[in-house]
FIPA-514048 format. One line per 3 residues: number of its first residue (from 1); their letters; for each residue y, x, z of N, C-alpha, C. Coordinates in steps of 0.1 Angstrom, whole numbers, plus 5000, padded with zeros to 4 digits. Example, Ala and Ser with C-alpha at 12.3 -4.5 7.8 and 13.67 -1.06 7.14 Angstrom:
1	as	4943,5132,5078,4955,5123,5078,4967,5132,5078 | 4978,5128,5071,4989,5137,5071,5000,5129,5079
***
This chain:
1	mpp	2472,6526,9233,2476,6526,9219,2468,6536,9211 | 2462,6533,9200,2455,6543,9192,2465,6553,9186 | 2461,6566,9185,2470,6576,9179,2471,6574,9164
4	fhl	2482,6577,9159,2484,6577,9144,2482,6591,9139 | 2481,6592,9126,2479,6605,9119,2490,6606,9108 | 2496,6617,9107,2506,6620,9097,2504,6633,9091
7	afp	2503,6635,9077,2503,6647,9070,2516,6650,9063 | 2521,6662,9063,2534,6665,9057,2534,6679,9052 | 2543,6682,9042,2543,6695,9036,2552,6705,9045
10	vad	2548,6718,9044,2556,6728,9050,2556,6740,9041 | 2566,6749,9044,2567,6761,9035,2560,6774,9041 | 2558,6773,9054,2552,6785,9061,2544,6781,9073
13	iea	2531,6784,9073,2523,6779,9084,2527,6786,9098 | 2530,6799,9098,2533,6806,9110,2546,6801,9116 | 2556,6799,9108,2569,6793,9113,2567,6779,9118
16	tra	2558,6772,9111,2555,6758,9116,2548,6759,9129 | 2538,6767,9131,2532,6769,9144,2542,6773,9155 | 2551,6782,9152,2561,6786,9162,2569,6775,9166
19	fya	2573,6766,9157,2582,6755,9160,2574,6744,9168 | 2563,6739,9162,2556,6728,9169,2550,6732,9182 | 2543,6743,9182,2536,6747,9194,2546,6754,9204
22	grl	2554,6763,9198,2563,6771,9207,2575,6763,9212 | 2582,6756,9203,2595,6749,9207,2592,6735,9212 | 2583,6728,9206,2580,6714,9210,2569,6713,9220
25	gcv	2561,6723,9222,2550,6723,9231,2537,6716,9227 | 2536,6714,9214,2524,6707,9209,2512,6717,9209 | 2500,6711,9213,2488,6719,9213,2483,6720,9198
28	vgr	2478,6732,9195,2473,6734,9181,2458,6729,9181 | 2455,6721,9171,2441,6716,9169,2434,6725,9159 | 2427,6718,9150,2420,6725,9139,2430,6731,9129
31	eae	2425,6742,9123,2434,6748,9113,2426,6756,9103 | 2432,6758,9092,2426,6766,9081,2438,6775,9075 | 2435,6781,9064,2445,6790,9058,2458,6782,9053
34	rwi	2456,6770,9048,2467,6762,9042,2471,6750,9050 | 2465,6748,9062,2469,6736,9070,2467,6739,9085 | 2474,6731,9093,2473,6732,9108,2476,6719,9114
37	dfd	2467,6715,9124,2469,6702,9131,2475,6705,9144 | 2483,6695,9149,2490,6695,9162,2487,6682,9169 | 2486,6683,9183,2487,6671,9191,2502,6669,9194
40	ffg	2507,6659,9186,2521,6656,9186,2523,6644,9196 | 2525,6647,9209,2527,6637,9219,2516,6626,9219 | 2503,6631,9217,2492,6622,9217,2488,6617,9203
43	hqi	2495,6621,9193,2492,6617,9179,2488,6630,9171 | 2481,6628,9160,2477,6640,9152,2486,6641,9140 | 2492,6652,9139,2500,6655,9127,2494,6668,9120
46	sah	2494,6668,9107,2488,6679,9099,2498,6685,9090 | 2502,6697,9092,2511,6704,9084,2503,6711,9073 | 2506,6708,9060,2500,6714,9049,2509,6723,9041
49	lrp	2504,6735,9038,2512,6745,9031,2514,6740,9016 | 2525,6734,9013,2529,6730,9000,2544,6730,8998 | 2550,6742,8997,2564,6744,8997,2571,6736,8985
52	eal	2563,6735,8974,2569,6728,8962,2570,6713,8965 | 2564,6707,8976,2565,6693,8979,2576,6690,8989 | 2583,6700,8993,2595,6698,9002,2606,6691,8995
55	rpa	2614,6684,9003,2626,6677,8998,2637,6687,8996 | 2645,6685,8986,2657,6694,8984,2667,6691,8995 | 2676,6701,8997,2688,6699,9006,2696,6687,9001
58	gdp	2703,6681,9011,2711,6669,9007,2703,6656,9007 | 2692,6656,9014,2683,6644,9015,2692,6632,9018 | 2688,6620,9013,2696,6608,9016,2696,6604,9031
61	tnp	2707,6598,9035,2709,6593,9048,2713,6579,9048 | 2712,6572,9059,2717,6558,9061,2726,6559,9073 | 2737,6551,9073,2745,6550,9085,2738,6542,9096
64	vdg	2737,6547,9108,2731,6540,9119,2740,6542,9131 | 2747,6532,9136,2755,6533,9148,2764,6546,9148 | 2770,6549,9137,2779,6560,9136,2773,6573,9132
67	dav	2760,6574,9129,2754,6586,9125,2749,6585,9111 | 2748,6597,9104,2741,6597,9091,2727,6601,9094 | 2718,6591,9095,2704,6593,9098,2696,6597,9086
70	pvr	2688,6608,9086,2680,6611,9075,2670,6600,9072 | 2669,6595,9060,2660,6584,9057,2646,6588,9059 | 2642,6599,9055,2628,6604,9057,2628,6612,9070
73	hfg	2621,6607,9079,2619,6614,9092,2607,6608,9099 | 2602,6616,9109,2592,6610,9118,2595,6616,9132 | 2588,6611,9142,2591,6616,9155,2583,6609,9166
76	avl	2588,6609,9178,2580,6603,9189,2590,6595,9198 | 2585,6585,9204,2592,6578,9215,2586,6583,9228 | 2595,6588,9236,2591,6595,9249,2596,6587,9261
79	pwp	2590,6589,9272,2596,6584,9285,2609,6591,9287 | 2619,6584,9293,2633,6590,9294,2633,6604,9300 | 2626,6606,9311,2627,6620,9317,2621,6631,9307
82	ewe	2611,6627,9300,2605,6637,9290,2615,6639,9278 | 2621,6628,9274,2631,6629,9263,2643,6638,9268 | 2648,6636,9280,2659,6645,9285,2654,6659,9286
85	ala	2642,6662,9291,2637,6675,9293,2635,6682,9279 | 2630,6675,9269,2628,6681,9256,2642,6684,9250 | 2651,6676,9251,2665,6678,9246,2671,6691,9252
88	arl	2669,6692,9265,2674,6703,9273,2667,6716,9269 | 2654,6716,9267,2646,6727,9263,2650,6732,9249 | 2652,6723,9240,2655,6726,9226,2670,6732,9226
91	eaa	2679,6726,9233,2692,6731,9234,2692,6746,9240 | 2685,6748,9251,2684,6761,9257,2678,6771,9248 | 2669,6767,9239,2663,6776,9229,2671,6779,9217
94	gva	2683,6772,9216,2692,6774,9205,2688,6766,9192 | 2680,6756,9194,2676,6748,9182,2688,6740,9178 | 2691,6740,9165,2703,6732,9160,2699,6717,9159
97	fli	2707,6708,9164,2705,6694,9163,2711,6689,9150 | 2704,6681,9142,2710,6674,9131,2719,6663,9137 | 2714,6656,9147,2722,6646,9155,2719,6650,9169
100	apr	2730,6653,9177,2729,6657,9191,2724,6646,9199 | 2718,6649,9211,2713,6638,9220,2725,6629,9223 | 2722,6616,9222,2732,6606,9225,2725,6592,9228
103	vrf	2732,6583,9233,2727,6569,9235,2733,6561,9223 | 2724,6555,9216,2727,6546,9205,2726,6532,9209 | 2734,6523,9203,2734,6509,9205,2736,6506,9220
106	agr	2746,6513,9226,2749,6512,9240,2752,6497,9244 | 2745,6492,9255,2747,6479,9260,2741,6468,9252 | 2733,6472,9241,2727,6462,9233,2711,6462,9235
109	vge	2704,6452,9230,2690,6451,9231,2683,6464,9227 | 2687,6471,9217,2681,6483,9212,2686,6496,9217 | 2693,6495,9229,2699,6508,9234,2688,6518,9236
112	qgt	2691,6530,9232,2681,6541,9232,2687,6554,9232 | 2681,6564,9238,2685,6578,9236,2678,6583,9224 | 2686,6591,9216,2680,6597,9204,2686,6610,9201
115	ffv	2678,6618,9194,2684,6631,9188,2674,6634,9176 | 2680,6642,9167,2673,6647,9155,2673,6662,9154 | 2662,6668,9150,2662,6682,9147,2654,6683,9134
118	qdp	2654,6696,9128,2646,6699,9116,2636,6710,9120 | 2624,6709,9114,2615,6720,9115,2619,6731,9105 | 2612,6742,9106,2616,6753,9097,2615,6750,9082
121	sgn	2608,6739,9078,2607,6736,9064,2617,6725,9060 | 2625,6721,9070,2635,6710,9067,2631,6696,9069 | 2619,6694,9075,2614,6681,9078,2622,6676,9090
124	ale	2628,6664,9089,2636,6658,9100,2627,6651,9110 | 2630,6653,9123,2622,6647,9133,2632,6640,9143 | 2629,6628,9147,2637,6621,9157,2629,6619,9169
127	fks	2635,6621,9180,2629,6619,9194,2638,6608,9200 | 2632,6598,9205,2640,6587,9211,2633,6582,9224 | 2641,6575,9232,2636,6570,9244,2644,6557,9248
130	frd	2637,6548,9255,2643,6536,9260,2641,6536,9275 | 2652,6533,9282,2651,6532,9296,2642,6520,9300 | 2642,6510,9291,2633,6498,9293,2624,6498,9281
133	esr	2612,6503,9283,2602,6505,9272,2599,6492,9265 | 2601,6480,9272,2598,6467,9266,2608,6464,9254 | 2618,6472,9253,2628,6470,9243,2625,6477,9230
136	lfa	2614,6484,9229,2611,6492,9217,2611,6483,9204 | 2605,6471,9205,2605,6462,9193,2613,6450,9195 | 2621,6449,9206,2630,6438,9209,2640,6436,9198
139	ree	2643,6423,9195,2653,6420,9185,2666,6414,9191 | 2677,6416,9185,2690,6410,9189,2689,6395,9186 | 2696,6387,9194,2697,6373,9191,2702,6371,9177
142	ggh	2697,6362,9170,2701,6360,9156,2692,6367,9146 | 2681,6374,9151,2671,6379,9143,2672,6393,9138 | 2683,6400,9141,2684,6414,9136,2679,6424,9146
145	ga	2671,6433,9142,2665,6443,9150,2675,6455,9152 | 2671,6465,9160,2680,6476,9162,2672,6489,9161
***
């Protein structure tokens, strides 16, 4: 699968480096005074210093299987053991979860492990996993996805 690229605003480059490289284990790529690239689980993300572009607190959410999921978020789909290890590492480091690790859509086609965290600038990130990776884009009978 080809890697994707995502650019997003941050308030502080060094706090961003500490979170993405230190907490998540992302390798730092190219960087300059106002931006920094990371290898985000095989994909390229670019954090740009633009605090005025950050979303205010109280960002909109949508209800998803009993959780208030931040509408604006990005993340990665990881193999189950890596997902569990990342959740445990973040918990041990004292990172606060927006949504704690849990299994969503249990017993259904879209069953997945998921958790949400925020970076130091308030950007929401979701990490998810499927025990059966073929279910990533699978749809429920009747045409509704999960």
